[in-house]
C-alpha positions as CSV (number, residue, x, y, z in Angstrom):
1,M,2.3,26.1,-36.4
2,G,5.6,25.7,-37.5
3,V,8.7,24.8,-35.3
4,K,10.5,28.2,-33.9
5,V,13.9,28.5,-32.6
6,Y,14.4,31.2,-30.2
7,G,17.7,32.8,-30.0
8,P,20.6,34.4,-32.0
9,P,21.9,31.9,-34.7
10,M,25.6,33.1,-33.4
11,S,24.9,31.6,-30.2
12,T,26.8,28.3,-29.8
13,C,23.9,26.6,-28.0
14,T,21.1,27.8,-30.7
15,A,23.7,26.7,-33.4
16,R,23.6,23.2,-32.0
17,V,19.7,23.3,-32.6
18,I,19.8,25.1,-35.9
19,S,22.6,22.6,-37.3
20,T,20.4,19.6,-36.5
21,L,17.4,20.8,-38.1
22,E,19.4,21.6,-41.2
23,E,20.8,18.2,-41.2
24,M,17.5,16.7,-40.9
25,G,16.0,18.8,-43.5
26,A,13.5,20.5,-41.3
27,E,11.6,23.6,-41.8
28,Y,11.9,25.9,-39.0
29,E,11.7,29.6,-38.1
30,V,14.5,31.6,-36.3
31,V,13.2,34.1,-33.6
32,P,15.9,36.5,-32.7
33,I,16.5,37.5,-28.9
34,D,18.0,40.5,-28.5
35,F,20.9,40.1,-25.7
36,E,22.0,43.8,-25.2
37,A,18.6,44.8,-24.7
38,G,18.3,42.2,-22.0
39,E,15.3,40.5,-24.0
40,H,16.5,36.9,-22.5
41,K,15.7,38.1,-19.1
42,Q,12.4,39.4,-19.9
43,P,9.1,37.7,-18.9
44,P,7.9,36.7,-22.4
45,H,11.4,34.7,-23.0
46,L,11.4,33.6,-19.4
47,A,7.9,31.8,-19.9
48,R,9.8,30.0,-23.0
49,N,13.1,29.3,-20.8
50,P,13.0,29.9,-17.1
51,F,16.7,30.1,-16.9
52,G,16.8,33.1,-19.3
53,Q,19.0,31.5,-21.7
54,V,19.1,30.6,-25.3
55,P,17.8,28.7,-27.2
56,A,14.2,27.9,-26.6
57,F,12.2,25.8,-29.1
58,E,8.7,25.9,-29.9
59,D,6.9,22.9,-31.7
60,G,3.1,23.7,-31.4
61,D,2.0,23.1,-27.8
62,L,5.5,21.9,-26.9
63,M,8.0,24.1,-25.6
64,L,11.6,23.0,-24.8
65,F,15.0,24.4,-23.8
66,E,18.6,23.0,-23.2
67,S,20.0,22.6,-26.7
68,R,21.0,18.9,-26.4
69,A,17.6,18.0,-25.4
70,I,16.1,20.0,-28.3
71,A,18.6,18.3,-30.8
72,R,17.6,14.9,-29.4
73,Y,14.2,15.9,-30.1
74,V,14.5,17.2,-33.6
75,A,16.6,14.0,-34.4
76,R,13.8,11.8,-33.3
77,K,10.8,13.9,-35.0
78,Y,12.4,14.1,-38.2
79,K,14.0,10.5,-38.6
80,S,11.8,9.2,-41.2
81,S,12.9,12.0,-43.7
82,G,16.6,12.7,-42.4
83,P,19.8,10.8,-41.4
84,D,19.5,8.3,-38.2
85,L,21.4,10.6,-35.9
86,L,20.7,8.3,-32.9
87,R,20.8,5.1,-33.9
88,E,18.0,4.1,-31.6
89,G,17.2,0.8,-33.7
90,N,20.7,-0.5,-32.7
91,L,21.3,-0.9,-28.6
92,Q,24.9,-0.9,-29.2
93,E,25.3,1.8,-31.6
94,S,22.8,4.0,-29.7
95,A,25.0,3.5,-26.6
96,M,27.9,4.7,-28.3
97,V,26.2,8.0,-29.6
98,D,24.9,8.6,-25.9
99,L,28.5,8.1,-24.5
100,W,30.2,10.4,-27.0
101,L,27.1,13.1,-26.3
102,E,28.1,12.9,-22.5
103,V,31.9,13.1,-23.3
104,E,31.2,16.3,-25.4
105,S,29.0,17.8,-22.6
106,Q,31.2,16.5,-19.5
107,Q,34.6,16.5,-21.0
108,Y,35.2,18.4,-24.2
109,N,32.6,21.6,-23.7
110,P,34.1,22.5,-20.2
111,A,37.5,22.7,-21.6
112,I,36.9,24.4,-24.9
113,A,34.1,26.9,-23.8
114,P,36.4,29.2,-21.6
115,I,39.0,29.2,-24.2
116,V,36.6,30.6,-26.8
117,Y,35.0,33.1,-24.2
118,Q,38.3,34.3,-23.1
119,C,39.7,34.6,-26.7
120,L,36.9,35.8,-28.6
121,V,34.0,37.0,-26.5
122,I,36.0,39.0,-24.0
123,P,37.8,41.1,-26.4
124,M,34.9,41.8,-28.4
125,R,33.4,43.3,-25.4
126,G,36.6,45.4,-24.8
127,G,37.9,43.2,-22.0
128,V,41.2,41.6,-21.7
129,A,41.4,37.7,-21.6
130,D,42.8,35.9,-18.6
131,Q,45.9,34.1,-20.1
132,K,46.0,31.9,-16.9
133,L,42.7,30.6,-17.6
134,I,43.2,30.0,-21.2
135,D,46.6,28.0,-20.6
136,A,44.7,25.8,-17.9
137,N,42.0,24.9,-20.3
138,V,44.4,24.7,-23.2
139,E,46.1,21.9,-21.2
140,K,42.9,20.3,-20.3
141,L,41.5,20.3,-23.9
142,G,44.8,19.0,-25.1
143,K,44.4,15.7,-22.8
144,V,40.9,15.3,-23.9
145,L,41.8,15.5,-27.8
146,D,44.7,13.0,-26.9
147,V,41.6,10.8,-26.3
148,Y,39.8,11.6,-29.3
149,E,42.6,11.2,-31.3
150,D,43.3,7.7,-30.2
151,H,39.6,6.9,-30.5
152,L,39.2,8.2,-34.1
153,S,42.3,6.3,-35.0
154,K,40.0,3.2,-34.9
155,T,36.5,4.7,-36.2
156,K,35.7,7.5,-38.7
157,Y,33.2,9.1,-36.5
158,L,33.0,9.3,-32.7
159,A,30.3,6.4,-32.2
160,G,31.3,4.5,-35.0
161,D,31.8,4.5,-38.6
162,F,28.6,6.4,-39.1
163,F,28.0,10.1,-38.6
164,S,25.7,10.9,-35.6
165,L,24.5,13.7,-33.2
166,A,27.5,13.0,-31.2
167,D,29.9,14.5,-33.8
168,L,27.4,17.1,-34.9
169,S,26.9,18.5,-31.3
170,H,30.6,19.5,-31.4
171,L,30.2,21.9,-34.0
172,P,29.3,25.3,-32.3
173,Y,32.3,25.7,-29.9
174,T,34.9,23.8,-32.3
175,H,33.8,26.4,-35.0
176,Y,34.7,29.3,-32.7
177,F,38.0,27.7,-31.3
178,M,39.3,27.2,-34.9
179,A,39.3,31.1,-35.0
180,T,41.6,31.3,-31.8
181,P,45.4,31.1,-31.6
182,Y,44.9,27.5,-30.3
183,A,43.7,25.7,-33.6
184,S,46.9,23.9,-33.8
185,L,45.6,21.7,-31.0
186,F,43.6,20.2,-33.8
187,E,46.0,20.6,-36.5
188,S,48.6,18.5,-34.7
189,R,46.3,15.5,-34.2
190,P,46.0,14.1,-37.8
191,H,42.8,11.7,-36.9
192,V,41.0,14.8,-34.9
193,Q,41.9,17.2,-37.6
194,A,40.2,15.0,-40.4
195,W,37.0,14.3,-38.3
196,W,36.8,17.9,-38.1
197,Q,37.5,18.7,-41.7
198,D,34.8,16.0,-42.3
199,L,32.2,17.4,-40.2
200,S,32.9,21.0,-41.0
201,S,32.4,20.5,-44.8
202,R,28.8,19.0,-44.3
203,P,26.3,21.4,-46.1
204,A,24.1,21.5,-42.8
205,V,27.2,22.7,-41.0
206,R,28.5,24.9,-43.7
207,K,24.9,26.9,-43.6
208,T,25.1,26.9,-39.9
209,A,28.6,28.2,-39.5
210,A,27.8,31.0,-42.1
211,A,25.7,32.8,-39.4
212,M,28.2,32.6,-36.8
213,P,30.9,35.1,-37.5
214,T,34.2,34.7,-35.7
215,S,35.2,38.8,-35.6
216,R,33.4,41.9,-35.5
């Protein structure tokens, strides 16, 4: 049995897993889940992910959910054939990878996700964006990116002068964010912008992003 990823490739969390698989050169199958039909809340998918979300990940008898945990598993499973995204052979480097993975999860994602949702998802569904919510999170994200700008003035990538899962985990929401009217938050910070250009030009990232349309 091969590796299967359950979820639409345009989903941010599914894209996090797919980009890691692509980066590692792994073979995998994407099994689409129809959100509009409510397939993610039906018993077959709830057996894969009891929270009724995507993605779910199947590797033989192993079933995983939570995209960041899946990405770590993928990085470990294919370490011998792909890049060392976790640096687990070096205590200090692996600690920095862990640290910036936590920053992405706890600082970056909570600020950027509402902006993407308000600017792209709600209008796509015929709704009206909440500008107050956008403004509050733009301010929050700006402060986070100030920290990134200072940090990236000293190292090429987040965990050091090596590309890691900490960088790659930023792909999904940043890809969509750059299609919002607030992309200048990156463009006005030269080190952040250079880091994003480096990340977004990687072949695995380009292939993943090709399945993530920013408009309909």
